[in-house]
N, CA, C and O atoms as a MOPAC input file, in Angstrom:
PM7 MOZYME 1SCF
protein

 N    257.26500 1   120.46700 1   179.09500 1
 C    256.50600 1   120.70700 1   177.77000 1
 C    254.79900 1   120.80200 1   178.30600 1
 O    254.70300 1   120.19900 1   179.37500 1
 N    253.87300 1   121.20500 1   177.99700 1
 C    252.92400 1   120.80900 1   178.36900 1
 C    252.12300 1   120.14100 1   177.08700 1
 O    252.36700 1   120.58500 1   175.96500 1
 N    251.36800 1   119.29600 1   177.22100 1
 C    250.93500 1   118.74300 1   176.26500 1
 C    249.44100 1   118.41400 1   176.39500 1
 O    248.99600 1   117.88900 1   177.41500 1
 N    248.58600 1   118.77200 1   175.21700 1
 C    247.51500 1   118.84500 1   175.21200 1
 C    246.74000 1   118.55600 1   173.85100 1
 O    247.54400 1   118.58100 1   172.92000 1
 N    245.51000 1   118.30500 1   173.45500 1
 C    245.11200 1   118.06600 1   172.43300 1
 C    243.43800 1   118.91600 1   171.99400 1
 O    242.29200 1   118.73100 1   172.40400 1
 N    243.89300 1   119.63500 1   171.23200 1
 C    242.64000 1   120.48300 1   170.93800 1
 C    241.73500 1   119.76500 1   170.24800 1
 O    242.18300 1   119.44700 1   169.14600 1
 N    240.35800 1   119.28200 1   170.50400 1
 C    239.59400 1   118.37500 1   169.43800 1
 C    238.99500 1   119.21000 1   168.11000 1
 O    238.36000 1   120.26500 1   168.08900 1
 N    239.43800 1   118.33400 1   166.99900 1
 C    239.41900 1   118.71200 1   166.09500 1
 C    237.92800 1   119.25000 1   165.56400 1
 O    237.80400 1   120.20000 1   164.79100 1
 N    236.63200 1   118.34500 1   166.20800 1
 C    235.55400 1   119.12000 1   166.48600 1
 C    235.42500 1   120.74500 1   166.53600 1
 O    234.94600 1   121.59600 1   165.78700 1
 N    236.10000 1   120.74600 1   167.80800 1
 C    236.14500 1   122.32800 1   168.52700 1
 C    236.74300 1   123.46600 1   167.27800 1
 O    236.34600 1   124.56800 1   166.90200 1
 N    237.73200 1   122.70000 1   166.93100 1
 C    238.51600 1   123.87300 1   165.91000 1
 C    237.61400 1   123.74000 1   164.53500 1
 O    237.93500 1   124.60300 1   163.71700 1
 N    236.73200 1   123.00600 1   164.16000 1
 C    236.14300 1   123.18600 1   163.04600 1
 C    234.89300 1   123.84300 1   163.39100 1
 O    234.35800 1   124.34600 1   162.40300 1
 N    234.21900 1   124.00900 1   164.55000 1
 C    233.01000 1   124.90300 1   165.22100 1
 C    233.70700 1   126.14000 1   165.08900 1
 O    233.12800 1   127.06900 1   164.52500 1
 N    235.19300 1   126.33200 1   165.65100 1
 C    235.30400 1   127.70600 1   165.28200 1
 C    235.44700 1   128.38300 1   163.66200 1
 O    234.85900 1   129.33000 1   163.14000 1
 N    236.24800 1   127.66900 1   163.26600 1
 C    236.56800 1   127.52600 1   161.65800 1
 C    234.90900 1   128.08800 1   161.10800 1
 O    234.69700 1   129.25000 1   160.76400 1
 N    234.03900 1   127.19000 1   161.12000 1
 C    233.08700 1   127.23500 1   160.41200 1
 C    231.96600 1   128.59800 1   160.72700 1
 O    231.07100 1   128.80400 1   159.90700 1
 N    232.08200 1   129.37900 1   161.81200 1
 C    231.58400 1   130.66800 1   162.05900 1
 C    231.87200 1   131.37400 1   160.80300 1
 O    231.09500 1   132.31600 1   160.64400 1
 N    232.67200 1   131.24200 1   159.92200 1
 C    233.11900 1   132.01200 1   159.22500 1
 C    232.17700 1   131.83200 1   158.17700 1
 O    232.15800 1   132.71300 1   157.31700 1
 N    231.33700 1   130.80800 1   158.06000 1
 C    230.26900 1   130.39500 1   156.93400 1
 C    230.57800 1   130.11900 1   155.62100 1
 O    229.95200 1   130.22900 1   154.56700 1
 N    231.88000 1   129.66700 1   155.96600 1
 C    232.92400 1   128.94800 1   154.75100 1
 C    232.75300 1   127.14000 1   154.89700 1
 O    232.60600 1   126.39300 1   155.86400 1
 N    232.82500 1   126.99400 1   153.89700 1
 C    233.33400 1   125.21300 1   153.80100 1
 C    234.58000 1   125.43800 1   154.23100 1
 O    235.29600 1   126.37200 1   153.87100 1
 N    234.92800 1   124.34500 1   155.22500 1
 C    236.58700 1   124.20800 1   155.93900 1
 C    236.62400 1   122.77400 1   155.64900 1
 O    235.74200 1   121.96600 1   155.93900 1
 N    238.28300 1   122.41700 1   154.74800 1
 C    238.47000 1   121.32100 1   154.37400 1
 C    239.05300 1   120.25800 1   155.91300 1
 O    238.79300 1   120.79300 1   156.99200 1
 N    239.42000 1   119.55700 1   155.95100 1
 C    239.73400 1   118.37500 1   156.63000 1
 C    241.23200 1   118.65500 1   157.11400 1
 O    241.49200 1   118.51600 1   158.31000 1
 N    242.18100 1   119.02900 1   156.24900 1
 C    243.59700 1   119.53200 1   156.41700 1
 C    243.99700 1   121.18300 1   157.01900 1
 O    245.01800 1   121.61700 1   157.55300 1
 N    242.80700 1   121.77600 1   156.68900 1
 C    242.59300 1   123.22000 1   157.64600 1
 C    242.21200 1   122.85500 1   158.79500 1
 O    243.04400 1   123.18200 1   159.64000 1
 N    241.29600 1   122.30200 1   159.23400 1
 C    240.95900 1   121.68200 1   160.44800 1
 C    242.05100 1   121.76600 1   161.19000 1
 O    242.48700 1   122.61600 1   161.96500 1
 N    242.53000 1   120.41300 1   160.70000 1
 C    243.68700 1   119.92800 1   161.73000 1
 C    244.87300 1   120.73500 1   161.50900 1
 O    245.57800 1   120.83000 1   162.51400 1
 N    245.29300 1   121.34200 1   160.47900 1
 C    246.43400 1   122.43100 1   160.98100 1
 C    245.92400 1   123.61900 1   161.50800 1
 O    246.87000 1   124.34400 1   161.81500 1
 N    244.64200 1   124.23900 1   161.79500 1
 C    243.98300 1   125.09200 1   162.73600 1
 C    244.24600 1   124.75400 1   164.19100 1
 O    244.84100 1   125.51800 1   164.95000 1
 N    243.69800 1   123.38600 1   164.59000 1
 C    243.87100 1   122.75400 1   165.69200 1
 C    245.30300 1   122.25600 1   166.15300 1
 O    245.53000 1   122.03100 1   167.34200 1
 N    246.32600 1   122.08200 1   165.09500 1
 C    247.47900 1   122.19200 1   165.74600 1
 C    247.96800 1   123.75000 1   166.22000 1
 O    248.51900 1   123.76300 1   167.32100 1
 N    247.87800 1   124.69000 1   165.73300 1
 C    247.98300 1   126.09900 1   165.77900 1
 C    247.51600 1   126.55300 1   167.00200 1
 O    248.23800 1   127.14400 1   167.80600 1
 N    246.26200 1   126.28900 1   167.19500 1
 C    245.57900 1   126.65500 1   168.25000 1
 C    246.27000 1   125.63000 1   169.93800 1
 O    246.41000 1   126.04600 1   171.08800 1
 N    246.49000 1   124.51900 1   169.45800 1
 C    247.35100 1   123.87100 1   170.64200 1
 C    248.73300 1   124.63400 1   170.81300 1
 O    249.05000 1   124.63500 1   172.00300 1
 N    249.48400 1   125.16100 1   170.15800 1
 C    250.59900 1   125.47000 1   169.87500 1
 C    250.75000 1   127.07100 1   170.69400 1
 O    251.50800 1   127.54000 1   171.54400 1
 N    249.69300 1   127.51700 1   169.98000 1
 C    249.40200 1   128.97100 1   170.77100 1
 C    249.21700 1   128.91900 1   172.53300 1
 O    249.78000 1   129.64300 1   173.35300 1
 N    248.32400 1   127.91000 1   172.75900 1
 C    247.67800 1   127.78500 1   173.79700 1
 C    248.90300 1   126.92500 1   174.81800 1
 O    248.83500 1   127.09100 1   176.03600 1
 N    249.83100 1   126.15400 1   174.31700 1
 C    250.95000 1   125.70100 1   175.46500 1
 C    251.85200 1   127.00800 1   175.31100 1
 O    252.49300 1   127.38800 1   176.29100 1
 N    251.91100 1   127.63300 1   174.22800 1
 C    252.79200 1   129.10200 1   174.71800 1
 C    252.36000 1   130.05900 1   175.84300 1
 O    252.97700 1   130.47900 1   176.82100 1
 N    251.34400 1   130.23400 1   175.48500 1
 C    250.56400 1   131.16700 1   176.72900 1
 C    250.75600 1   130.54100 1   178.09200 1
 O    251.14400 1   131.15400 1   179.08600 1
 N    250.48300 1   129.41700 1   178.04300 1
 C    250.81300 1   128.62100 1   179.44300 1
 C    252.47500 1   128.51000 1   179.85200 1
 O    252.88600 1   128.77400 1   180.98200 1
 N    253.19000 1   128.15000 1   178.93000 1
 C    254.09900 1   128.00300 1   179.51500 1
 C    254.93700 1   129.41400 1   179.74800 1
 O    255.83200 1   129.34200 1   180.58900 1
 N    254.71100 1   130.87700 1   178.99400 1
 C    254.57800 1   131.72300 1   179.74800 1
 C    254.06100 1   132.04600 1   181.16000 1
 O    254.66800 1   132.32600 1   182.19400 1
 N    252.79200 1   131.92300 1   180.89200 1
 C    252.03000 1   132.15100 1   182.36800 1
 C    252.36300 1   131.57800 1   183.65300 1
 O    252.02000 1   132.15200 1   184.68600 1
 N    253.21900 1   130.12500 1   183.67300 1
 C    253.68900 1   129.43200 1   184.59900 1
 C    254.90400 1   130.31900 1   184.67200 1
 O    255.10700 1   130.72600 1   185.81600 1
 N    255.76900 1   130.73300 1   183.76700 1
 C    257.07300 1   131.47300 1   183.98400 1
 C    256.82900 1   132.55700 1   184.50000 1
 O    257.72100 1   132.93600 1   185.25800 1
 N    255.82400 1   133.33800 1   184.38100 1
 C    255.40000 1   134.90600 1   185.14700 1
 C    255.45000 1   134.42400 1   186.68200 1
 O    256.25500 1   134.79500 1   187.53600 1
 N    253.95400 1   133.12200 1   186.88300 1
 C    253.55200 1   132.70000 1   188.06300 1
 C    255.30200 1   132.42500 1   189.07000 1
 O    255.74500 1   133.18200 1   189.93400 1
 N    255.82700 1   131.37100 1   188.65500 1
 C    257.11800 1   131.64600 1   189.03400 1
 C    258.02100 1   132.30500 1   189.33100 1
 O    258.88400 1   131.90300 1   190.11100 1
 N    258.04100 1   133.73400 1   188.65800 1
 C    259.07000 1   134.46700 1   188.96200 1
 C    258.14200 1   135.53900 1   189.98400 1
 O    258.54300 1   136.70200 1   189.95100 1
 N    257.36600 1   135.36300 1   190.57000 1
 C    256.55600 1   136.15500 1   191.67000 1
 C    256.62900 1   135.13000 1   192.57000 1
 O    256.00100 1   135.44500 1   193.58000 1
 N    257.10000 1   134.07900 1   192.65200 1
 C    257.04400 1   132.93900 1   193.68700 1
 C    255.81700 1   132.59000 1   193.90000 1
 O    255.46500 1   132.40000 1   195.06400 1
 N    255.12000 1   132.46800 1   193.09100 1
 C    253.67800 1   131.78600 1   193.17500 1
 C    253.89900 1   130.52700 1   192.46100 1
 O    254.66400 1   130.37700 1   191.50800 1
 N    252.95900 1   129.39000 1   193.15800 1
 C    252.71300 1   128.07800 1   192.35800 1
 C    251.84900 1   127.88400 1   191.90900 1
 O    251.64600 1   126.79200 1   191.37800 1
 N    250.82900 1   128.99500 1   191.92200 1
 C    249.44000 1   129.24600 1   191.38400 1
 C    249.61800 1   129.97900 1   190.03400 1
 O    250.29200 1   131.00700 1   190.08500 1
 N    249.16800 1   129.64600 1   188.95800 1
 C    248.62300 1   130.60000 1   188.27100 1
 C    247.52800 1   131.35100 1   188.31100 1
 O    246.45100 1   130.77700 1   188.47200 1
 N    247.55600 1   132.26100 1   188.22500 1
 C    246.46200 1   133.43700 1   188.09500 1
 C    245.84400 1   133.81800 1   186.90000 1
 O    246.39000 1   133.41200 1   185.87300 1
 N    244.95400 1   134.42000 1   186.79900 1
 C    244.55900 1   135.16900 1   185.91700 1
 C    245.22700 1   136.52200 1   184.79100 1
 O    245.23600 1   136.66300 1   183.56800 1
 N    245.72600 1   137.33300 1   185.93400 1
 C    246.71000 1   137.96200 1   185.39300 1
 C    248.15200 1   137.41800 1   184.84400 1
 O    248.93100 1   138.04800 1   184.12800 1
 N    248.30300 1   136.19700 1   185.31500 1
 C    249.76100 1   135.42000 1   184.67500 1
 C    249.33700 1   135.38800 1   183.00300 1
 O    250.05900 1   135.83900 1   182.11300 1
 N    247.92000 1   134.71300 1   182.78300 1
 C    247.27100 1   134.19500 1   181.37700 1
 C    247.25400 1   135.70200 1   180.35400 1
 O    247.44600 1   135.87600 1   179.15100 1
 N    246.93700 1   136.60200 1   181.45700 1
 C    246.31700 1   137.91900 1   180.73000 1
 C    248.17300 1   138.70000 1   180.16100 1
 O    248.43600 1   139.21600 1   179.07500 1
 N    248.83400 1   138.55600 1   181.00200 1
 C    250.10600 1   138.78900 1   180.83000 1
 C    250.76300 1   138.44800 1   179.98300 1
 O    251.39700 1   139.23700 1   179.28100 1
 N    250.77600 1   136.92800 1   179.81100 1
 C    251.58700 1   136.35500 1   178.89200 1
 C    250.79500 1   136.60000 1   177.70500 1
 O    251.49900 1   136.79000 1   176.71300 1
 N    249.22400 1   136.67000 1   177.44900 1
 C    248.58900 1   136.71000 1   176.18400 1
 C    248.88200 1   137.90400 1   175.58300 1
 O    248.75000 1   137.87600 1   174.36000 1
 N    249.36500 1   139.31800 1   176.22400 1
 C    249.75700 1   140.50100 1   176.02900 1
 C    251.04600 1   140.02200 1   175.06300 1
 O    251.30900 1   139.90300 1   173.86700 1
 N    251.61300 1   139.84600 1   176.25000 1
 C    253.30900 1   139.41800 1   175.48500 1
 C    253.41100 1   138.51200 1   174.56900 1
 O    254.04700 1   138.90900 1   173.59300 1
 N    253.00400 1   137.36900 1   174.49700 1
 C    252.95600 1   136.50800 1   173.23100 1
 C    252.37300 1   136.97800 1   171.68500 1
 O    252.91900 1   136.90600 1   170.58400 1
 N    250.88600 1   137.54200 1   172.13100 1
 C    250.16800 1   137.93700 1   171.02500 1
 C    250.43000 1   139.60000 1   170.78100 1
 O    249.88600 1   140.18000 1   169.84200 1

């Protein structure tokens, strides 16, 4: 499993683009959702790269994983 941490400040910055006030709980949950989504895409991209016999994840792998999962 891939581990990363999306900083709460980054998640807050994205949410505040809505011009709404955002609760700390909402920021925390949104950050967790971003982490989960990014991890899923990264894992799928790695699987795609491996299935093509590569040790390097390329843009096309990320794009394909994004289309598949989103």
